[in-house]
C-alpha positions as CSV (number, residue, x, y, z in Angstrom):
1,X,195.7,-33.6,51.7
2,X,195.1,-31.4,54.5
3,X,193.3,-28.3,54.9
4,X,196.5,-26.0,54.4
5,X,197.0,-27.8,51.4
6,X,193.6,-27.1,50.2
7,X,193.5,-23.5,50.6
8,X,197.1,-23.0,49.0
9,X,195.7,-25.3,45.7
10,X,192.5,-22.9,45.7
11,X,194.5,-20.1,46.3
12,X,196.7,-20.6,43.2
13,X,193.9,-21.2,41.2
14,X,192.1,-17.8,41.9
15,X,195.3,-16.4,41.3
16,X,195.4,-18.3,37.4
17,X,192.3,-17.1,36.9
18,X,193.0,-13.6,36.9
19,X,196.7,-14.4,35.5
20,X,195.1,-15.9,32.4
21,X,192.6,-13.1,32.0
22,X,195.7,-10.5,31.5
23,X,197.7,-12.8,29.5
24,X,195.0,-13.3,27.0
25,X,194.8,-9.5,26.6
26,X,198.7,-9.8,26.0
27,X,198.7,-12.4,23.6
28,X,196.6,-10.4,21.7
29,X,198.5,-7.4,21.6
30,X,201.9,-8.6,21.4
31,X,201.3,-11.3,18.4
32,X,199.4,-9.2,16.5
33,X,196.0,-7.8,17.5
34,X,194.9,-4.5,17.0
35,X,191.9,-2.0,17.2
36,X,190.2,-1.0,14.1
37,X,188.4,-2.7,11.3
38,X,189.7,-5.7,9.6
39,X,190.4,-5.9,6.0
40,X,192.5,-2.9,5.5
41,X,195.7,-4.9,5.5
42,X,197.6,-7.5,3.3
43,X,197.0,-11.2,3.5
44,X,200.0,-12.2,6.4
45,X,198.5,-9.2,8.2
46,X,194.9,-10.3,8.2
47,X,196.2,-14.1,9.2
48,X,198.6,-12.8,11.9
49,X,195.3,-10.7,13.4
50,X,193.2,-13.7,13.5
51,X,195.7,-16.2,15.0
52,X,196.3,-13.2,17.8
53,X,192.4,-13.4,18.8
54,X,192.3,-17.3,18.4
55,X,195.3,-17.8,20.6
56,X,193.9,-14.8,23.1
57,X,190.4,-16.0,23.5
58,X,192.1,-20.0,24.0
59,X,193.9,-18.4,27.1
60,X,190.8,-16.6,27.9
61,X,189.2,-19.6,28.4
62,X,191.3,-20.9,30.8
63,X,189.8,-18.2,33.8
64,X,186.4,-19.6,34.1
65,X,187.9,-23.1,34.8
66,X,190.4,-22.2,37.2
67,X,188.1,-19.7,38.7
68,X,185.6,-22.4,39.4
69,X,188.2,-25.1,40.6
70,X,189.2,-22.2,43.1
71,X,185.5,-21.9,44.4
72,X,184.9,-26.0,44.5
73,X,188.5,-26.0,46.2
74,X,187.3,-23.2,48.6
75,X,184.0,-25.1,49.6
76,X,186.0,-28.3,50.1
77,X,188.6,-26.7,52.3
78,X,185.6,-25.4,54.3
79,X,184.1,-29.2,55.0
80,X,187.5,-30.9,56.3
């Protein structure tokens, strides 16, 4: 790969890192996440809320991976 391709991938990973943070919050809200104390609704609402929290955390964990890849690609591109 040439330096331009490496820089493009570095920038793409950096953008995807921040996009995964935003997507995590959006998934949490759209899948039933809400502020307030749990235990106030029925069982289906509790299950939906638990699913939203787990899936939002799952997507949010992509952020460090993308940001680390961006950093490593950036350093690799500087050496070329």
